[in-house]
Structure formats: structure tokens, C-alpha cells
N, C-alpha and C positions, 0 to 999 in steps of 0.2 A: 504494500500500500504506500501511496505517496505521503510524504510528511506535510504537516500543516505548519502554520506560523502562529505563535502567541504574541499578540500585539500589545504594547504598553504605550500610553500617551504621555508625553511630557512637553512642556513649552520650551523647546530648544530649536536648534537648526535642523535642516534636513539630514538624512543619512549621508554618509560620505560618498556613496556611489551616485547620488544625485546632487551632490553639493557643488556649487560653483561660487566660492568665496570671491569678493565680499558681498555677492548679491543673493546669497541664499535667504529664503524667506524664513522669518522667525515664527514658524507655525507649529508643526507636529514632528516630533522625532520618533521614528519607528525603531524600537529595539526588539529584535526577533529572537524567539526561543523556539526550537524545533520540537514538535511532538509527532509521534507516528499516528497515521490515520486509523490504525487498528488497536491503539492502546486503550486501556480501560479508562473509565471516567475519572478514577482517582489519580491517574497519571496526567490528566489534562488540567489546564488552569481551571480555577473554581468557576469562572464565569464563561463557560463554553456556550457558544451560540451557533445558529445556522449560518451558512455562507451568505455573503452579501449578494445582491443582484449583480449581473455581469459588470456594470460600472456603477459605483456608488460613491457618495460623499463621505469621506472618512470622518470628518468632524461631526457630522450629524448622525452617522450610522453606528459608530463604535462607542459604547458606554465606558466611562471610567470605572476602575482603573485599567482593565485589560479585557481583551477579547480574543478568542481562538478563531483563527481564520483557516478554513480548509484549503487544501491544495487546489489551485486553479481559480481562487477568488481574486477578482480585480477591483481596484478602487482608485480614488484620486487623492492626491495631496497637492494643494495649490494648483499649479498648472501641470503637474506631473501625473502620468498614468503609471500605476504600479500593479504588480501581480505577485501573488504568493505561489511559488513553485518549489516543490520538494524541500520545504523548510526554509527557503531563501526568499527574500523580498527583492524583486527586480523592478526597477523604476526607469522611466525615461530620463534623459539628461537635458531636458529643456531649460532654458534660462527664464527665471520667473521674477516678477516684481510682487512684493507683498507689503503688508502694513509695516513690517519691521525695517523696510529699506528707507534710508535717509534721502533727503533731497539731492545730495551729491551722487548717490547711487542712481537715482532716476535720471539725472543729467547725463551720466555716462552710459546709461543702458542702451544697448544697440539691438538686443534680441538675439545676437549671435552667441555661440558658446564662449564662456568667460568674458562676455561683453567685448569681444574683439572689435576693432574698428571695421566698418563695412567697406573697406577698400578691397578692390579685386586685384590681388597679386597672386595668381593661382599657383598651387603646388600639387604635384602628383604623389600620392602616398603609396606605400607598399601594398595596400589592399586594392589598388587600381582606381581609387576614387579621387577626383579632383576637388580639393578644398580651396575656398576663396583666398586663403592666406596661410602663412606659416603659423600665425597665432592660433587660428582655428585648428589646424592639424595638431599642434602641440597640445591644445586643450583637450582634444579627443584621444590623447594618449600616445601619439607618435613621437619618437625621438628624431633628432635632427638628421641622423643617418638613414631614416626610414622614409624620407620624402625628398623630392627634387623640385626645383622651380619649373613651372610650365604646366600646361594642361596634359592630361594623360593621353588623350586622343590625338594630340598634335605631336607627340613624340614618335620615334621610330624604334620599337623594341627589337627590331632585327638588325640594327646598326652594328651591334657588337658581334654579329655572326655567331649566335649561341648554338646553332645546330651543326650536325656533322656534315661532312662534304657530300655524302650521298642523300642528304635531306634538304628540303626547302623550308625556309623560315617564312611563316605567314603571320602577320599581326593578328592577334585575337584579343581585343580589348575586353576586359571584364572587371566587374567589381565583386570582390569575394566577401562573403558573409562569415566564412570560417577563417581562423587565423592559425590553425594547427599545422598548416603546410604553406608552401610558397603560393604566390598568386601570379604566375607568369602571364605576361601580356602578349605572348606569341605561342605558336604551335609548330613543332617540327614535323613535317610530313614527308614521307618517302615518295619516291616517284614510281607509282604503281604501273605495272605493265598493262593491267586492265582494270577498269573501274566497275564497281558493283552496279549493275543495271537496276537492281531492286531499290537502290538508294536514290530517291527522287526528291531533291530539295533544290529548287532553282537558285542559281547564283548569277548576278549581273556583274560584268567586268567594267573596267574604266572606259572601254570603247563603246559602251551601250549595247553589248551583245549578251544575250542570256544563254546560259549553259544548263543542261539538265541537273548537274550536281557540281559541288566544289571540286571534286576529283577531276572531272572532265575539264573544268576551267583551268586547273593546274596543268593537265596534260597539254592543253593548247598554249601554255606559256603566257597566259593572261594574268592581269592583276585584278584582284577582287575589289569591286566598288561597294557592294552591299549584297546581302542575301535577299532572295526573292526575285520576282520578275522585273525586268527593266521597265521603268516608267518614263513616258515622254517628258513629263514635267521635271525629271531629274537628269536629263541628258547634259545640261550645262551646270557646272558647279555653282551653287548659290548658297553660301554659308548661312547656317542657322544656329541659334543657341538653344540647347536642350534644357529641360528643367533640372538636369543633373549638373549644370555648369560646364558642360562640354560643348565645344564647337564642332559641328558636323558639316561636311562638304555639301550635303543636300538633305532635303526633308526625308527622302527615302533611306538615306544612311542612318538618320536618327530613328526612324520607324523600325528599321530592321534590328536596331538595338533595343527596341521596345521603350523608347523615350519620346515623349511628346515635346513639341516645339514650344519654347517660351516666346522668342521673338526672332526677327530676321537679323542677319549679320553675326559676327563673332561675339562670343560672350565677353562682356566687359563690366558687369555689375553683379552684385549679389543682393538678393532680396532678404527680407527679415524672416526669421523662423518663429517669431512671436507676434501676436496680434497687438501687443502693447508697445512695439518698437516704433520709434519715430520714423519719419520719411527718410529713405535711404537714397543711394545713387540711382535707384530704379526710377525716380521721378524724371530723369533725363532720357529714359528709354521710350522710344515710340512703339507702343504696343499695338498689335494688329487688332482690327475690330472683332467683336464677338461673332462667333459663327452663326448665332441665331439671335435676332433682335428680341429684346425683352427677357433675355436669359439672366437669371441670378447666378453669376459665376462663382467659382472658388479660385483662390490663389494658393498654389502649392507652396509649402515652406521652402524658402531659399529662392523662389522664383520671383520674377518682376511683374508678369502679366497674368491677368485672370483668364480662366478657361471654362467653357461650358462642359463640365464633366463632373462626375462624382468621385470623391477622394476618400481613401482609407489611410489612416496613419496607424501602422501596426507595430506593436511592441513585441520583440522576439528574443529568444534565448540563445545566446552565442555558444554556451556550453553544448547545447544540443546540436547546433550546427557543426561544431568541432567533432562531435561523436559521429555524425553522419559522414563527415569528410573521411574519418578513419575507416568507416565501413566500406567506402568506395576506393580503397587503396590510396588514401591521402590525396585524392583529387579534390580541388576546392569546390565548395558550394557557392554558386554565384547568384547575383540578383536576377540575371537572365534566366537561369534554371528555374527559380521560384516563379517568375512571371509566366513562363511557358506552362508550368503545371497549373498555376492559378487560372490561366485562360481556359482550361478544360471545364471549369465550373461556371463559365458564362455561356448561357444557352441561347441568347439572342444574337443572331448573326450580324445585326447592325451595330453591335457594340464590341469594342476591343479593349485589351488590357495593356496599359503602359505603367511604367514605374521607375523608381530609382531609390538609392540609399540617401537619405537626407544627411546634411552635414552634422546633425546631432544623432545620427545612427538609428533613426526610425526608418522602417520600410514604408515608403509612400507609394500607394497604388492608385492609379487613375483608371476609371472605367468610362470611356468616352465613345460617342458615336463615330463611326468610320466615315460618314459622309462629310463633305466640306461644309455644307449648309444643312444641318440636320433639322428635322421637323420637331415641334414640341413633343410629339408622341415618341420619337426616338430618344430624346433626352430623358423623358419620363421612364422609358423602358430601361435605359442604362442605369438610372437611379435605383430602380427596383432590383436590378442585378447586383448593384453595389450593396444594397440593404441585405440581400440574401447572403452574400459572402461575409458581410459584417456579422450577421447572426451566426453563421457557421463557425466563425472564429471565436466569438465571445461565449458561445455555448459549447465549445469544444466538440463539435459534431463529429461522429465517427466518419462521416463522408469526407471530412477534411483531414482530420488527424491521422487517418490511416495511410496518408500519402506522405512520403519523405520528400522534401524537408518541411512541408507545411505544418507538421506536428510541432515545430518549434515556435509557432505563433502563440503568443500569450493572450493578447487582448487587442482590440481594434476600436478606433474612433472614426466616425463617418461624418462627412459633409457632402451634401447633395446639391446639385444644380436643379433649378426649376424655372418655369416660365411664369412671368407676371400674368395674373388673371386678367383677361381682356374684358374690362367693364365698359359701360357706355360712358363716353366722355361727358363731363359735366357741361351743361349749357352755360354760355356766357350771360351775364346779367343784362337785362334790357335797358336801353337808355331811359333816363328819368322822364323825358318828354313823352316817350311812347307809353310808359307806365301810366302817366297822368291821363292820356287819351283813353287808354283801356279802362281806367277807373271810371271815367265819365260815361263810357258806353255801358259798363256794367250797371251803373247807377240809373241810367235812363232805360234800361232794358224792360222793367215792369211797365213803364208808361207806353213804350212802343208796342208791347204785347196787347195792351188794352185798345190801342188804336186799330 
């Protein structure tokens, strides 16, 4: 049986795993004691209670002085989402503002991890993720030797010739969720005499020609542009910035990486990851118009521009991801792998799944219509699909947790897009003179009727 957590409330700072001094909110300190799920009642804390609802308010839900939380219980502390997993409390690492913060704290608050400045001087970390600055990378636990300056997708991982002479090096950019093994950004591929005809996954080369598989593209001596069929709109390179802070040569290149586009042109700004953050450099970004007029959009964390899509922010367990990596012979578990599996749970063909690892290490999943100008019905359908997946995660549905690596998901928060209800436009007030004439006609109406 999984272990639970015994929770004690004190008016102190947040736990160290979610603490970002000096901006930690002076609210609730969780001190955990582990108890086994099959222990007798005398072994449990005196005030043992039922689990909370999937997402609950800690301050209002847990009575003093202590409460026993079952494995899988999720709750909130200030702006943090937390989950009790196998006797451990796992929380998000968002930057929060609380009542205990001083005016000086509020002036320096940027919403980024460690309240780093919102300057975009990107670095590529060893997990394959581009962070907006070295300050953010260090705040998320990377040492100076674990990142280099520049965006990951603009680097050439094959420049050092890491493969053997009889192999060909192919860039394979990926963001790894596991850190128990290396996260190489390339793949060494042999030169096969014959390709597997049963493996059909179209690949488009830089000349705009489609090949039945990546293997046949390599045999032809071509360079991969992106996976999938070649699109006319992507024949000419036109750089776009993805929600993950990476610059892609074309929209198709971003979509093949399952990343939605934030704005046109190379990435040169970072958006806030907190709703309380002040205006950032994103105010200078010309955002594209919304795909559907009247849409109530969402703005993904770290992005600059809103999008008509539904968004999930998923808290996940890194230890489980590392375990999964060991089970597959130390192959890394990547964001793309997770999104590919999650896509199988979307049953509406007009909706697709995009996503990325946020700079504060939450998994952000967008479920958006595939049409460039979706109808309100399509947006509503994608919102329902997002709500379905959100419920599967929060209630630990066997449909989801039976699949590796989705069982590492702990809890999810959802924001959905919707369309403004089309009501009748209010009529403009009549001129005063016309109102006076109408009043005279109404007053004279009985006399006219008698005539």
C-alpha cells in the first residue's frame, strides 16, 4: 500500500522544495510524517480524516493541529499545487506573492523563478530545455557547467562529430523529463542497406520533398526539415517563436515538435509565469490576432501571446520518470513521448495536443483546434476534451495511469477557452427631441381614438 502524509500546520514559510527566498509567502509550513496506508488506526495520527477533493484549499480544509492525508491527495498552498505521494509532499515551484511579502518584494517581483529579471538571454540546459536566462537555469537547479548560452534548437549537436565513421549524426532535439541518464540532442544512425517498408512515418526534407520514412530520407542523402508531410505554407523558411522559447524555421517545424506558435519571428522575450507579475518585455511583441473572434483566450506560462485553446498545467513526479527511464535501458523520457501518448486520449479529430516543459518545470499541455479559423463548436469540443483529460489525471483513472509514463502525473489545473455569448446589442438611446414627440403622441392617443 502507498504511504500517506501526516500534515501539521504552522505559521512559517513554505517547505524548502517550494521555497524561493526572499519571496516565499508566510503562510503554511507542511511538515510531513509518513504513515502506511494499511497501518492500524492506533499507528495513524489521532485526527485521521478522509482524503480531500482532487484540488482543495489547504487553509480551509485541514483542521488544526494535524490531518492525515492519503496517498494521491492534492491540495493548494498559496499559488502552489501540491500532492501527497508515497509519504512525500511534492509541490510546484511557482513564484508567489503573499501577505507576508514586503513592498520591496513586490517591487522586485517578476513572476519568474527566484524573481529573475525578465531579460531574454537564453541558455540551453543539459535537459534540452531553453531557459530565458542563466539566472532562471541556476534557480531551477542547474550548475554553470550544465548549460551553455544560446537556444537549444539553434545549436548544432552534430558539430563535434559524436558518432562513429560508419554512422550518420542526425539532430534530434528533445526535452527530457528524466535526469537519471544523459539527454543527447542527436541520434547516431547507421546507413541501412534496406529500409523497413512497414515503417511509414512521412518525413519532409529541406528541399520540400516528402519521403515515406526517415530511413529513406537518409538513404537519399537529404537533410530533415521536419517530420510529416511537406506543406506548401512551409516551403520558405519563416521563423516563428514557440511557447517553449525556441525559435523554429517554420510553423511546420514547430508543429512536428508538438509546440504551438507564440508569435512570428525569432524568440526575443519571455512572458510571466505568474498572473501577478507586472508587464514584461512581451508588451513590445506584436501578437497575431485571435483565431476566432470573441474567443476568451488563455496565455500559457512563459508565453507572450494569448491563444484560443484549453490548457492543462500538470504536476508530475520526477522520481517516477527516472524509474521509467531505467526500465527502458536508460533511455530518456521526453516531453514529446508524453504528448504522443496523451494524444491517444483525445477522441475529437478536430483537436490536437501541443505542449512543453515550463521554465518552472510544470508540464503545460494545450488542446487546440487544428483549423486556422476554428468555429465556436470546435473550440467548445476541444475544451471538453481538455476537461476529460483533466479529470482522468486528478482522479487517477486506470485508463491513464496504466500507461507509462502518464502514471507519473500527480495533479492537473485547467483553463479553458470559450466564446463570448452572442447577445442582442443594446439599442442606443433616442435623442431627447424625439422622446418628447413620442411622449406627446402617447398622451394624445386617447383623444385620437375617440375621434
